[in-house]
N, C-alpha and C positions, 0 to 999 in steps of 0.2 A: 431519649432521642426521638425527634419527630419523624413521622412516617407519612407516606402517601400511598394509598391502596395497599397498605400493609407492608410496604417496603421502605426501609430507612433512607434518608436523604443521601448519605454517601454512596449507598449501593445504586440508587437511582442516577446519581451523577457519573458513577462508574459506567453505567449502561449508556448514558448520553455521550460520554467521551468515546466509548467503544464504537457507538453508531457513527459518530463523526469520522473517526479514523478509518472505519470500514468503508464509508462512502468515499473517502479520499483514495483509499487503496483500489477500489473498484473503478472509479471514474478516471483517476489519473493513471491507474494501472495500464489501461489500454493506450493512453497517450504515451507513457514511457515506453511501453512495449512496441508501439509503432515506430518510435524513434530508434529503438535498439536494432531494428531491421534496416535502418536507413542506408548503410553502406552495402547491404546485400542487394539493394535495387541499383541496377547498373546505369540506367539512363537518367539524364537530367530531368526530363519530363516526368518520369516515374517518381523521382524524389520530390518534385514539386507537388504532384498529386497527393503523395503520402503526407506531406506537411499540411497541405490544405484540407486533408481529411479531418485533421484535428484542429484546424485553424480557427473555426468559430467557437470552439468549446474549451480549448486547453487552459485559457486564463480563467474562465469561469469555474473550471474544475478545481483550481487551486484555492477557491473560496473555502473548500472543505478543510484544507490544511490550516488556513488562517483561523477559521472558527474553532477547529479542533485544538490548535495550540493555545488559543485564548481560553477555551473551556478548561483545558488541563491546568493552565496557570491560575485561573480563577477558582477552580474547585479543589485542586490538590497542589497548592504552592510548594509544599515540602518536597513532593515527588518531582515537580518541575525543576527545583533548584538542585536536588541530588543527582538527577539524571543528566542535567546539563554539565555538572561537574565531572561526571563519569564519562560522558559521551561528547565532550567538548570538540575534539578533533573531527569526528564524523559529522557533527551538526554544522560546524564551520564549512567543511567541504561540501556538505549538502546545500547550504545557502549559496556558496560560490557557484556551484554547478547549476542551480536554479537560475541564477543571473545569466550565466553563459548560455543555457538552453534558450531562455527568452530572447536573448540577443541574436542567437542563431536563427530562430524562427522569423524575427523581424528583418534581419540584415541579409540573410542568405541570397535572396533573389533581387536585392536592391541594385546590384551591378551585374553586368554580363560577363565580366572577366572570368576565365576558367579557374585561375588560381584562387580568386575570391570565393567562388562557390565551393570549390573543393575544401578550402580551409574551413568554411562554416559547416560543410557537411561532416567533417571530422569532429568538429567541436559539438555539433548537434548529436551525432551518434554517441560520442564519448560521454557527454553529460547525461543523456537519457539512460545509458547502460550503467553508469556509475551510481546515479541516483537510485535506480531500482536495486542495485547490489547493496548500497549503503543502508537503505531502508530494511533490508533483510538482515544485515549485519547487526543493526541496532536491536531488532527483534530477537535475534539469536542471543545477544548479550543479556537482554532482559530475562529470557527464559532460563539461562543458567545462573543468573545472579551477579551481584557486584560486591566488591570488598567495602561494605558499609559498616562503619563502626558506631560508637556511641554518639548520640546527637545527630544521627543520620548523615554523618560526615563520610565522604568518599575517601578511602585510604589506599586505592589501587594505583596502577600505573596510569600515565597520561597519554603518551604518544601512540604507540602501536599495540597496546594491550587489548584493544577492541578487535584486533584482527587474529582471533583465536580460531582453531579448526572448526568448532561447532558454528560459530558466527559466520564463518566463510561458507559453510555448507547451507545454512539458512539463507545467506545472501544469494548464492547461486540458484536455490529453489525459488526465491522470490523473483529473481530475474527471469528465470524460465517460465514462471507462471505469467508474469507481465508480457513476455514475448509471445506466448500462446494467445493471451487475451488481445494483444495488439494486432496480431495477424488476423484473427477472426474479425476484429473491428474493421481492418482495412479491406477485407473481402466484402464487407457490406457497403463500402464506399467506392470500390473500383470496378473496372470492367476490362475486357479485352486481354491483351498480352500481360499487362501488369497483374490482373486478376489471376491468371495462370501461374505467374511467377510466385505470387504470395501463397497460392494453394500448395505449391511445392515447399515453400519455406515453412508453412504451418505444420507440415508433417515432421519436419526436422525439429521445430519448436516443441511439439508434443512429446517426441522421444526424449528431448533434453529435459523436459519437466518430469516425465515419468521416472527417469533414472535418478535425477537429483532429489525428487520428492521421496522416492523409496529409500534411498540411502539415508537422507536426513531423518525420516520417520523411524527407521530402524535404530539409528544412533540415539535418537531422543528416548526411545523406550528402554534402551539398554543402559545408557550412561547418564541421563539427566535424572537426578533423584527427585522422588515425590511427584513424578509426572502423572501418575494414575491415582494418587491418594483421594482427590475429590470425587473421582468416578467411583471408587470403592465405597465411599461414604454415601454417595447419592447415585445409585446405579441407574436410575431412570434417565440420567443425562448421558448414558452411553449411546443414546440415540444420535448424539452429535457426531462422533466419529463414523458412525454408520452412514449418516446423511452426507458427510464430507466424502467418504469413499464412493458412494453412489454418484455424487455430483461429478467427481473426478472421472469415474468410469463412463459417464454419459457423454462427456465432451467428445472423445474420439468417435463415439457412435453417431452422434449428430453431425459431426464434420464429414464422416463417410457418406452420409445421406445429403450433404450440402444444405443442411438446415442451419445456416450460420447465425441467424438471429437467435434461435434457441440455444445454439452452442455458446453464444456470447452470454446469454442469461445464465446458463449452467456453469460457465467458467467464473462468472461473477458470484454465483452461489458457492462455488468452491472456495473463493476467497473469504466470503462471509462465514461459512462453516468453519474454516480453518482458524479464523480470527476468534470466533466463538469458542473454539476448543482452547486456544491460548488463554482467553479471558477466564473461562471456567477453571482451567487448570491452575491459574494464579490466584484467583479470588480467595480471600479478600486482600491478598498481597499485591502491591504494585511493583515494588522492586525488591526481590529477595536478597538478603544478606548472606554471603558466603562465609562471613566471620562468625555470626551467631544469629539464629532466627529472631531473637528479641530486638535486633537492630534493623529488621526488615521494615521497609516503608509500606504501610497498608492504607486502605481507603479511610480508616478511622483515625490513625495518628497523623495523616497527611492532609486531612480535609479542612476546608474553611469552616467558619462558624455555621451553625444550623440556620441562622437568619440569612446569611449570604447564600447558602445553597438553596433555601426556599425561594428567595427572590429570583435567583438564576433559573430555577426550574419553572417558574412562572413565565419568564421570558422565553424559555424553550417552548412551552406550550403555545405561546402566541406566535413565535417566529417559525416554528417547524412547517406549518401549512404554507406559509409564504415562500419558504425556501424550496419546498417540494413543488409548488406550483410554478415557480420560476424555472426549475430544471426540466420539468415536463414540457413547458412551453418552448424552452431552448432546444431540446432534442427533437421535438416534433417539427420545429421550424427548419432545422438543418438536416432533417432525415433525407436519405437518398444518396445517389451517386455524386461524386465530386465533378464539378464543371469549372474549368479555369476561365477567368476573365481578367479584365484590367485591374481589378481590385485584389486579385489573389496574391498570395505570398510568392 
C-alpha cells in the first residue's frame, strides 16, 4: 500500500474528508444557527439585518459541502453508496430544505406584503433548524452503526428508523451548538437594540447546548459500545477530549467578557475537536455494522484504487492554498457590522 509521509493513502483521504466536513460544519454552522434564531427576532428590520449578516457568505460556505460530498464519493464510493441507502430519507429532506432555505433568503424581501414576508420567515427558520437537526441525526446514526450485512448491503428500516433516541439527542446537541455559534456570529455583525436582543438569546443558547451536550455525552459513554477502545489503545490521544472540554468551557467565559471574536474561534474549535473525537473513535471504520463487525465499512474496504487516491491527493495539495486564500479574502472583505442598502436582501 502506497504512503505519503509515512501515512497510507486511505488514511490521508480520511483526514481530507474529515477536514472538509469540519470546515462545512464550522462555516455553515453559524449560518444555520443564525437562521434558527430568526423567529426570535421580532422586528422586520432585525430579521433583514440577520439575513444580510450571512448574505455575502452563505452560498460560498456551501462549497465545503459540495467538495466534501465529491471527495467522499471519489475516495470512498462503497461508503457513499451504503450510507445513502441507509440515510435516504434524511438526505432527501436535507436537499429539499437546502432549496427552501436558499429560496427564502432570495425571495423574503422581494415583496413588501406582510403575509409574504411572514411566510418566508417561517420557511427560513424551519429549514435552518431542521437542517442543523438532521445533520446531527445522521452523525448519531453513524456513531451507533447500521444494519449492514454481507456485501455492505443495508438491511435495516427505511422510513423512520433514523429517528432513534440517540440520533435525536445528537440532533439537538448539534442544533444547540449551531445556535450558539450563530448568535455569537450575529453579535459581531449587529449593533444597538438588536445586539442587546441577541446577547440575551445567546445566554439561552449556551444553556441549551450545555444541557444537551452533557446528556448526549453521558449516554454515549454508557450505552455506545467501543466508544473508548481506541483511546485505551492509544492513550496519548486522550488529549482530544480534554481539548474539547476546555474549548466548551472557554466559550461562556469569553462571552461574559464580551470577547465575541475569540468566543467564535473557540466555539469553532469546539466543533473541530468534537469531530476529531468522532473520527478517532471510529477509525478505521467509516460505517459500523450492528449485524457483525466483519460487515463494517472501513477506509480500506471502501477506498478507491491507490492510483486514484494518489491523483486526488495531488489535486488537494494544489487546490487547498487556493481555497484557503479565497475564504480569507472573502471574510476580510465582508468583515464588520451590517449596513443595509438597495442591494440588500
